[in-house]
C-alpha positions as CSV (number, residue, x, y, z in Angstrom):
1,X,0.0,0.0,0.0
2,X,1.3,3.5,-0.9
3,X,0.3,6.6,1.0
4,X,-1.9,7.7,-1.9
5,X,-3.8,4.4,-1.7
6,X,-5.3,5.3,1.7
7,X,-9.0,5.9,1.4
8,X,-10.0,8.5,4.1
9,X,-13.3,8.0,5.8
10,X,-12.8,9.9,8.9
11,X,-15.7,12.3,9.2
12,X,-16.6,10.8,12.6
13,X,-13.0,10.8,13.9
14,X,-11.6,13.7,15.9
15,X,-8.4,14.3,18.0
16,X,-8.8,13.6,21.7
17,X,-8.2,16.7,23.8
18,X,-5.0,16.7,25.8
19,X,-4.5,20.4,26.7
20,X,-1.4,20.0,28.8
21,X,2.0,19.7,26.9
22,X,4.4,18.1,29.4
23,X,7.6,18.1,27.5
24,X,8.5,21.9,27.7
25,X,7.4,22.0,31.4
26,X,9.5,18.9,32.1
27,X,12.5,20.4,30.5
28,X,12.1,23.6,32.5
29,X,11.3,22.2,36.0
30,X,13.6,19.2,36.0
31,X,16.4,19.9,33.6
32,X,16.7,23.6,34.2
33,X,15.5,24.2,37.8
34,X,16.7,20.8,38.9
35,X,13.6,20.0,40.9
36,X,13.3,16.4,42.1
37,X,12.2,14.1,39.3
38,X,9.5,12.5,41.4
39,X,8.0,15.9,42.2
40,X,8.1,17.0,38.5
41,X,6.7,13.7,37.2
42,X,3.9,13.6,39.8
43,X,2.9,17.2,39.1
44,X,2.8,16.8,35.4
45,X,0.8,13.6,35.5
46,X,-1.7,15.3,37.8
47,X,-2.0,18.2,35.4
48,X,-2.6,15.8,32.5
49,X,-5.2,14.0,34.5
50,X,-7.0,17.2,35.4
51,X,-6.9,18.2,31.7
52,X,-9.0,15.2,30.7
53,X,-9.9,13.0,33.6
54,X,-12.6,11.2,31.6
55,X,-10.0,9.8,29.2
56,X,-7.7,8.5,32.0
57,X,-10.5,6.8,33.9
58,X,-12.0,5.2,30.8
59,X,-8.6,3.9,29.6
60,X,-8.0,2.3,33.1
61,X,-11.4,0.8,33.2
62,X,-11.0,-0.8,29.7
63,X,-7.6,-2.3,30.8
64,X,-9.3,-3.9,33.7
65,X,-11.7,-5.7,31.4
66,X,-10.2,-9.1,30.3
67,X,-11.7,-8.7,26.9
68,X,-9.6,-5.6,26.3
69,X,-6.3,-7.6,26.5
70,X,-7.4,-11.0,25.1
71,X,-5.1,-10.8,22.1
72,X,-2.0,-9.8,24.0
73,X,1.1,-11.4,22.4
74,X,2.9,-11.6,25.8
75,X,2.3,-11.2,29.5
76,X,5.4,-9.2,30.6
77,X,6.8,-10.0,34.0
78,X,7.0,-6.7,36.0
79,X,10.3,-7.8,37.6
80,X,11.9,-8.4,34.2
81,X,10.3,-5.5,32.3
82,X,10.8,-7.1,28.9
83,X,9.8,-10.1,26.7
84,X,10.9,-11.4,23.4
85,X,8.9,-12.5,20.4
86,X,9.6,-14.4,17.1
87,X,8.8,-13.3,13.6
88,X,6.4,-16.2,13.2
89,X,4.2,-14.8,16.0
90,X,3.5,-11.4,14.5
91,X,0.6,-11.2,12.0
92,X,1.5,-9.1,8.9
93,X,5.2,-8.9,9.6
94,X,6.3,-9.8,6.1
95,X,4.6,-6.7,4.6
96,X,6.0,-4.4,7.3
97,X,9.6,-5.7,6.8
98,X,9.2,-5.1,3.0
99,X,7.9,-1.6,3.6
100,X,10.7,-0.7,6.0
101,X,13.4,-2.0,3.8
102,X,12.0,-0.1,0.8
103,X,12.0,3.1,2.9
104,X,15.6,2.5,4.0
105,X,16.8,1.9,0.5
106,X,15.1,4.9,-0.9
107,X,16.5,7.1,1.9
108,X,20.0,5.8,1.5
109,X,19.9,6.3,-2.2
110,X,18.5,9.9,-1.7
111,X,21.1,11.0,0.9
112,X,24.2,9.0,0.1
113,X,27.2,10.2,2.0
114,X,25.2,13.2,3.3
115,X,23.0,11.0,5.4
116,X,24.5,12.0,8.7
117,X,24.3,15.7,8.1
118,X,20.8,15.3,9.7
119,X,22.2,13.8,12.9
120,X,25.8,15.1,13.4
121,X,25.8,14.2,17.1
122,X,25.1,10.6,16.5
123,X,27.1,9.3,13.5
124,X,26.2,5.8,14.6
125,X,22.5,6.3,14.3
126,X,20.2,7.9,11.6
127,X,16.5,8.1,11.8
128,X,15.2,7.0,8.4
129,X,11.6,7.8,9.5
130,X,10.6,9.5,12.8
131,X,7.5,10.7,14.6
132,X,4.9,12.4,12.4
133,X,6.7,11.2,9.2
134,X,4.9,7.9,9.9
135,X,1.6,9.7,9.2
136,X,2.4,9.2,5.5
137,X,2.2,5.4,6.0
138,X,-1.2,4.3,7.3
139,X,-0.2,0.7,6.9
140,X,2.6,1.1,9.4
141,X,0.4,3.0,11.9
142,X,-2.3,0.2,11.7
143,X,0.4,-2.4,12.3
144,X,1.6,-0.6,15.4
145,X,-1.8,-0.4,17.0
146,X,-2.8,-4.0,16.0
147,X,-4.1,-5.9,18.9
148,X,-1.2,-8.2,19.7
149,X,1.0,-5.1,20.4
150,X,-1.7,-2.9,21.8
151,X,-3.2,-5.5,24.1
152,X,0.2,-6.4,25.5
153,X,0.9,-2.7,26.2
154,X,-2.5,-2.2,27.8
155,X,-2.1,-5.1,30.1
156,X,1.4,-4.0,31.1
157,X,0.7,-0.3,31.6
158,X,-2.7,-0.8,33.2
159,X,-4.5,1.5,30.8
160,X,-5.2,1.7,27.1
161,X,-2.1,3.8,26.1
162,X,-1.3,6.2,23.3
163,X,1.0,5.3,20.4
164,X,3.3,8.0,21.6
165,X,6.2,7.8,19.1
166,X,8.0,5.8,16.4
167,X,11.3,5.6,14.6
168,X,12.9,3.6,11.9
169,X,16.6,3.5,13.0
170,X,19.6,2.8,10.7
171,X,22.9,2.0,12.4
172,X,25.9,1.7,10.0
173,X,29.2,0.1,10.9
174,X,31.0,2.1,13.6
175,X,33.6,1.8,16.4
176,X,32.2,4.4,18.8
177,X,30.9,4.2,22.3
178,X,29.0,7.3,23.2
179,X,25.6,8.7,23.9
180,X,22.9,6.0,23.5
181,X,25.6,3.4,22.9
182,X,26.1,3.6,26.7
183,X,23.8,2.2,29.4
184,X,20.9,4.5,30.2
185,X,17.1,4.6,30.9
186,X,14.5,6.8,29.3
187,X,12.9,9.6,31.3
188,X,9.5,10.3,29.8
189,X,7.7,8.3,32.6
190,X,8.4,5.8,35.4
191,X,7.1,3.1,33.1
192,X,6.4,2.8,29.4
193,X,6.6,0.1,26.7
194,X,8.6,0.1,23.5
195,X,8.5,-2.5,20.8
196,X,11.7,-3.2,18.8
197,X,11.5,-5.2,15.6
198,X,14.6,-6.3,13.7
199,X,14.2,-5.3,10.0
200,X,17.3,-7.2,9.0
201,X,18.5,-10.5,10.4
202,X,20.4,-9.3,13.5
203,X,23.3,-10.8,15.3
204,X,26.2,-9.6,17.4
205,X,27.8,-8.1,14.2
206,X,24.8,-5.7,13.9
207,X,25.1,-4.0,17.3
208,X,21.8,-5.3,18.6
209,X,19.5,-3.6,21.1
210,X,20.9,-4.7,24.5
211,X,19.3,-4.5,27.9
212,X,19.5,-5.4,31.6
213,X,16.2,-6.8,33.1
214,X,14.3,-4.2,35.3
215,X,15.2,-5.9,38.6
216,X,18.9,-5.9,37.8
217,X,18.7,-2.4,36.4
218,X,17.2,-1.2,39.7
219,X,20.1,-2.6,41.7
220,X,22.6,-1.0,39.3
221,X,20.7,2.4,39.6
222,X,20.7,2.1,43.4
223,X,24.4,1.3,43.7
224,X,25.3,4.2,41.3
225,X,22.8,6.7,42.7
226,X,21.6,6.9,39.1
227,X,18.8,9.3,38.1
228,X,19.6,10.2,34.5
229,X,22.5,10.3,32.0
230,X,24.8,7.5,31.0
231,X,26.7,4.8,32.8
232,X,29.9,3.1,31.7
233,X,30.2,-0.7,31.5
234,X,32.6,-0.5,34.5
235,X,30.0,1.3,36.6
236,X,27.3,-1.2,35.7
237,X,29.3,-4.4,36.1
238,X,31.1,-3.4,39.2
239,X,27.9,-2.5,41.0
240,X,25.2,-5.1,40.8
241,X,25.4,-6.8,37.5
242,X,27.6,-8.9,35.3
243,X,27.9,-9.3,31.5
244,X,26.1,-12.6,31.5
245,X,22.9,-10.9,32.6
246,X,22.7,-8.9,29.4
247,X,19.8,-9.6,27.1
248,X,20.4,-9.0,23.3
249,X,17.5,-8.7,20.9
250,X,19.1,-10.9,18.2
251,X,17.2,-12.9,15.7
252,X,15.8,-13.1,12.2
253,X,14.1,-10.3,10.5
254,X,10.7,-9.7,12.2
255,X,11.8,-10.9,15.6
256,X,12.1,-8.5,18.5
257,X,11.0,-7.6,21.9
258,X,8.8,-5.5,24.3
259,X,11.0,-3.4,26.6
260,X,10.1,-1.0,29.4
261,X,12.9,1.4,28.6
262,X,12.2,3.5,31.7
263,X,13.0,0.6,33.9
264,X,15.5,-1.5,31.9
265,X,18.9,0.0,31.3
266,X,19.9,-0.4,27.7
267,X,22.1,0.6,24.8
268,X,22.4,-0.2,21.1
269,X,24.3,0.3,17.8
270,X,27.5,-0.4,19.6
271,X,30.5,-1.6,17.5
272,X,28.6,-3.1,14.7
273,X,30.5,-4.3,11.6
274,X,27.3,-4.6,9.5
275,X,24.2,-2.4,9.0
276,X,21.4,-2.6,11.5
277,X,17.8,-1.5,10.7
278,X,15.3,-1.4,13.6
279,X,11.7,-0.4,13.7
280,X,10.8,1.0,17.2
281,X,7.5,2.3,18.4
282,X,6.4,3.5,21.9
283,X,3.3,3.2,24.0
284,X,2.8,5.6,26.9
285,X,-0.1,6.3,29.3
286,X,-2.5,9.2,28.4
287,X,-1.3,10.9,31.6
288,X,2.4,10.3,31.3
289,X,4.4,13.3,32.5
290,X,5.9,14.1,29.2
291,X,5.8,13.2,25.5
292,X,8.1,11.2,23.3
293,X,11.0,12.8,21.6
294,X,9.7,11.3,18.4
295,X,6.0,12.1,19.1
296,X,3.1,11.2,16.8
297,X,0.1,13.3,16.3
298,X,-2.1,11.4,13.8
299,X,-4.6,13.5,11.9
300,X,-8.0,11.8,11.5
301,X,-7.8,12.2,7.7
302,X,-4.7,10.2,7.2
303,X,-5.7,6.9,8.9
304,X,-9.0,6.3,7.2
305,X,-11.7,4.1,8.8
306,X,-10.7,2.6,12.2
307,X,-13.2,-0.1,13.3
308,X,-11.4,-1.1,16.5
309,X,-12.3,1.3,19.3
310,X,-9.1,0.5,21.3
311,X,-7.0,1.2,18.2
312,X,-8.7,4.6,17.8
313,X,-7.8,5.4,21.4
314,X,-4.2,4.4,20.9
315,X,-4.0,6.7,17.9
316,X,-5.4,9.5,20.0
317,X,-8.7,9.6,18.1
318,X,-12.4,9.2,19.1
């Protein structure tokens, strides 16, 4: 399906009101004024709840209904904070892999050696597609909010979430170890769920997404008094972990994992000798303190008819 092939039928769809924008406030109060993270997160979540309490309550009530999560691909253990899946478990994965590879080849042909002008601070990582750019591809949006993924996220987060962000990441061969190639957690909320899908067959030579389970990550954070930023391997492994506790999302194209990146320390794109291509999309609660750095705002007219009421909620539509 091409973007022009989408048949809009969205007269009944409107954007759900969320009047509070948390990201600029989060940047000001936490990063600039250095107020405690717990205080800032709690205040922003409360403000988002106050902005649309009906949505928050409804999403929590739907998550409590077993029928709302009956198609979940996985039940994610809270202590672990992650779960793997194979390519053969994901409906429609072949078409998505083909679409992502086509986008990658077109972008690489278009940009050539100038590819990294758009991301000079991360020469090991280029976003082929990010955030609202996905609105040109309704097939990918529909895949992201399909019930195996959405039901898993709803069950884990305790509420029907928003599809908050998305990226198609390209990591070329590199020998660096900086920025997101070092251990870190994400700061948008205390808990969230990202889905990572290998678009190419992925092994150690591709610099796979690598994580520590949530319980191990908590011990590491406590020992290092970690709140934000990056940790070196030495800090991580001398504290409360060892290299054999690392989990790497290796596997054939279409395989991947669910990861709570707020609770699981992680890194990726490190020292790969071959290209890596990774589709990543992110579910967050409606009242999460801040928004994704690759946020999605899906206009009703680009998605066409959406029959599934939970998928509509995940897309921020009603």
